[in-house]
C-alpha positions in Angstrom: 115.0 -31.5 -224.1 112.9 -33.6 -226.5 110.0 -33.3 -224.2 110.3 -29.6 -224.0 110.6 -29.3 -227.8 107.6 -31.6 -228.3 105.6 -29.5 -225.9 106.6 -26.2 -227.7 105.7 -27.8 -231.1 102.3 -29.0 -229.9 101.6 -25.5 -228.4 102.5 -23.9 -231.8 100.2 -26.1 -233.8 97.3 -25.8 -231.3 97.7 -22.0 -231.3 97.8 -22.0 -235.1 94.7 -24.2 -235.3 92.9 -21.9 -232.8 93.8 -18.9 -234.8 92.6 -20.5 -238.0 89.3 -21.5 -236.4 88.8 -18.0 -235.0 89.4 -16.5 -238.4 86.9 -18.8 -240.1 83.4 -17.6 -241.1 80.8 -20.3 -240.9 78.1 -19.6 -243.5 74.7 -21.2 -243.5 72.6 -21.8 -246.5 70.1 -24.3 -247.9 71.9 -25.8 -250.9 68.7 -26.6 -252.9 68.1 -23.4 -254.7 70.0 -23.3 -258.0 71.6 -21.3 -259.3 72.0 -19.3 -256.0 72.7 -22.1 -253.5 73.4 -25.7 -254.7 75.8 -28.6 -254.7 77.9 -29.3 -257.9 78.4 -32.7 -259.4 81.1 -33.4 -256.8 78.8 -32.5 -253.9 80.6 -29.2 -253.2 78.8 -25.9 -252.5 78.3 -23.8 -255.7 76.2 -21.0 -257.1 75.8 -17.3 -257.0 75.8 -17.0 -253.2 78.8 -19.3 -252.8 80.8 -17.3 -255.4 79.9 -14.1 -253.6 80.9 -15.5 -250.1 84.2 -16.7 -251.5 84.8 -13.1 -252.7 83.8 -11.8 -249.4 86.2 -14.1 -247.6 89.0 -12.7 -249.8 87.9 -9.2 -249.1 87.8 -9.7 -245.3 91.0 -11.9 -245.3 89.0 -14.7 -243.6 88.4 -18.3 -244.6 84.9 -19.5 -245.2 83.1 -22.7 -244.4 79.6 -23.6 -245.6 76.9 -25.5 -243.7 74.0 -27.0 -245.6 71.0 -26.2 -243.4 67.2 -26.4 -244.2 65.9 -22.9 -244.8 63.6 -22.9 -241.7 66.6 -23.9 -239.6 68.8 -20.9 -240.6 67.5 -18.4 -238.1 67.7 -20.8 -235.2 71.2 -21.7 -236.2 72.2 -18.0 -236.2 70.6 -17.4 -232.8 72.4 -20.4 -231.2 75.8 -19.5 -232.8 76.0 -22.5 -235.0 76.7 -20.2 -237.9 78.1 -16.7 -238.2 75.8 -15.5 -241.1 73.1 -16.8 -243.3 72.8 -16.2 -247.0 70.2 -18.3 -248.6 68.1 -16.1 -250.9 66.5 -14.8 -247.7 64.1 -11.9 -248.0 64.5 -9.1 -245.5 61.3 -8.9 -243.6 60.1 -7.0 -240.5 59.1 -10.2 -238.9 62.5 -11.9 -239.4 64.2 -8.6 -238.3 62.7 -9.2 -234.8 64.9 -12.3 -234.5 68.1 -11.4 -236.5 69.9 -8.5 -238.0 70.3 -8.0 -241.8 72.9 -6.6 -244.1 72.1 -4.0 -246.7 70.1 -5.5 -249.5 72.1 -7.0 -252.3 69.4 -8.1 -254.7 65.8 -7.1 -255.5 63.5 -9.9 -256.4 59.8 -10.2 -257.1 57.2 -12.8 -256.3 55.6 -14.3 -259.4 53.4 -17.2 -260.5 53.8 -20.6 -262.2 50.3 -21.7 -263.3 49.0 -24.8 -265.0 48.9 -24.2 -268.7 45.1 -24.8 -268.8 44.5 -22.5 -265.9 42.6 -19.2 -266.4 45.1 -17.4 -264.1 46.7 -14.4 -265.7 47.7 -12.4 -262.6 47.7 -12.5 -258.8 44.1 -11.1 -258.9 42.9 -14.4 -260.4 44.4 -16.7 -257.8 42.2 -16.4 -254.6 39.1 -18.2 -255.9 37.0 -21.0 -254.5 38.1 -24.4 -255.7 41.6 -23.1 -256.6 44.7 -24.7 -255.0 47.9 -22.9 -254.5 51.2 -24.7 -253.8 53.9 -23.0 -251.7 57.2 -23.9 -250.2 57.2 -23.8 -246.4 58.5 -20.7 -244.6 59.1 -18.7 -247.8 57.7 -15.3 -248.5 55.4 -17.0 -251.0 54.0 -19.0 -248.1 53.6 -15.9 -246.0 51.9 -14.0 -248.8 49.4 -16.8 -249.3 48.5 -17.0 -245.7 48.0 -13.2 -245.5 46.1 -12.7 -248.7 44.3 -15.8 -249.8 41.0 -16.5 -248.0 39.2 -18.6 -250.6 41.9 -20.7 -252.3 43.3 -23.8 -250.7 46.9 -23.5 -249.7 49.1 -26.7 -249.9 52.5 -26.4 -248.3 55.6 -28.5 -249.4 59.2 -28.7 -248.3 60.7 -27.9 -251.6 59.9 -25.9 -254.8 60.3 -28.7 -257.4 57.5 -30.6 -255.7 55.3 -27.5 -255.9 56.0 -27.2 -259.6 55.2 -30.9 -260.1 51.9 -30.4 -258.4 51.1 -27.5 -260.8 52.4 -29.5 -263.9 50.2 -32.5 -263.0 47.1 -30.3 -262.4 47.0 -31.0 -258.6 47.5 -27.3 -258.0 46.3 -24.4 -260.1 49.5 -22.4 -259.4 52.5 -21.9 -257.2 53.9 -18.5 -256.0 57.7 -18.1 -255.6 60.5 -15.8 -256.7 61.0 -14.9 -260.3 64.2 -16.7 -260.9 62.8 -20.0 -259.5 59.6 -19.6 -261.5 61.5 -19.1 -264.7 63.8 -22.2 -264.0 60.9 -24.4 -263.0 58.9 -23.4 -266.0 61.8 -24.5 -268.2 61.4 -28.0 -266.7 57.7 -28.1 -267.3 57.1 -26.0 -270.5 54.5 -28.3 -271.9 52.2 -28.2 -268.9 52.8 -24.8 -267.2 53.1 -21.1 -267.9 55.3 -18.6 -266.2 53.7 -15.2 -265.2 57.0 -13.4 -264.5 55.8 -9.9 -263.9 56.2 -9.5 -260.1 53.2 -8.8 -258.0 55.3 -8.0 -254.9 58.9 -6.9 -254.8 61.2 -7.9 -252.0 64.9 -7.5 -251.0 67.3 -10.2 -250.3 69.9 -9.7 -247.6 72.4 -11.6 -245.3 71.3 -12.5 -241.8 73.4 -12.1 -238.6 73.0 -12.8 -235.0 71.5 -9.8 -233.1 74.3 -7.5 -231.9 77.0 -8.8 -234.3 77.4 -5.2 -235.6 81.1 -5.4 -236.4 80.7 -8.3 -238.8 77.5 -6.8 -240.3 79.4 -3.5 -241.0 82.3 -5.4 -242.6 79.9 -7.3 -244.8 78.1 -4.1 -245.8 81.5 -2.6 -246.8 82.1 -5.7 -248.9 78.7 -5.5 -250.6 79.4 -1.9 -251.6 82.8 -2.7 -252.9 81.5 -5.8 -254.8 78.8 -3.8 -256.5 81.1 -0.9 -257.4 83.8 -3.2 -258.8 81.4 -5.0 -261.1 81.1 -8.2 -259.1 77.3 -8.4 -259.3 77.4 -7.7 -263.0 79.8 -10.6 -263.5 77.5 -13.0 -261.5 74.6 -11.8 -263.6 76.4 -12.6 -266.9 77.7 -15.9 -265.5 74.4 -17.3 -264.2 71.6 -15.4 -265.8 72.4 -14.5 -269.3 69.2 -16.0 -270.7 67.1 -14.3 -267.9 68.6 -10.9 -268.5 67.7 -10.9 -272.1 64.1 -12.1 -271.4 63.6 -9.5 -268.7 64.9 -6.8 -271.0 62.4 -7.8 -273.6 59.6 -7.8 -271.0 60.6 -4.5 -269.5 61.1 -6.1 -266.1 64.1 -4.8 -264.0 66.9 -7.4 -263.5 67.7 -8.7 -260.0 71.0 -7.1 -259.4 
């Protein structure tokens, strides 16, 4: 009897564990992009995207687990099934859409410029000049833009945005191109040596990535995004994380992200 009971108990726990695992959503992101994706002081996932994914888990009645993956490893991780979806401030592009599917866009962002304070650069039209050096983060849309549009300037590629900003601050690069929120944050860390040119020269949409053919999950996430917007979720995130930015953008007449 004891053996039978033990066997039934083990089967119950194994079934429960399997059910919990099946219900879990594994979310990939590179946690080096504050305030969207980052680690808090306790080493736990935090930021805009993390808050949004917790809300999505509640909406879908599914648990969520985060995997910290380098940005250029997110699409391979989707394709091999290591993660169920990727949300890492990822721009929805035609090239990426060849490999993965995307949700509806949840944010509109623009590429902008962080220039050395002594640089004559005032807009993107001033960048592609001989003897100019541009710093970009590898595999980002800023990197792609530089490859496609710059034929005279030297392009230096780095693995993270803070290093790009340091290159600009130290005068080793004339500028870097990246998204508006990052440029604003990086400028705040180098105000004495850099200038932020925040008016976007290219707009882009951020979306959530899925494995090709995972249409059920994609449709569920799209339903969540619609609900989250209509219920004021994005407005709350904007006030929580970007109060200073929202005021500045209003003063400059630049549309806010959400």
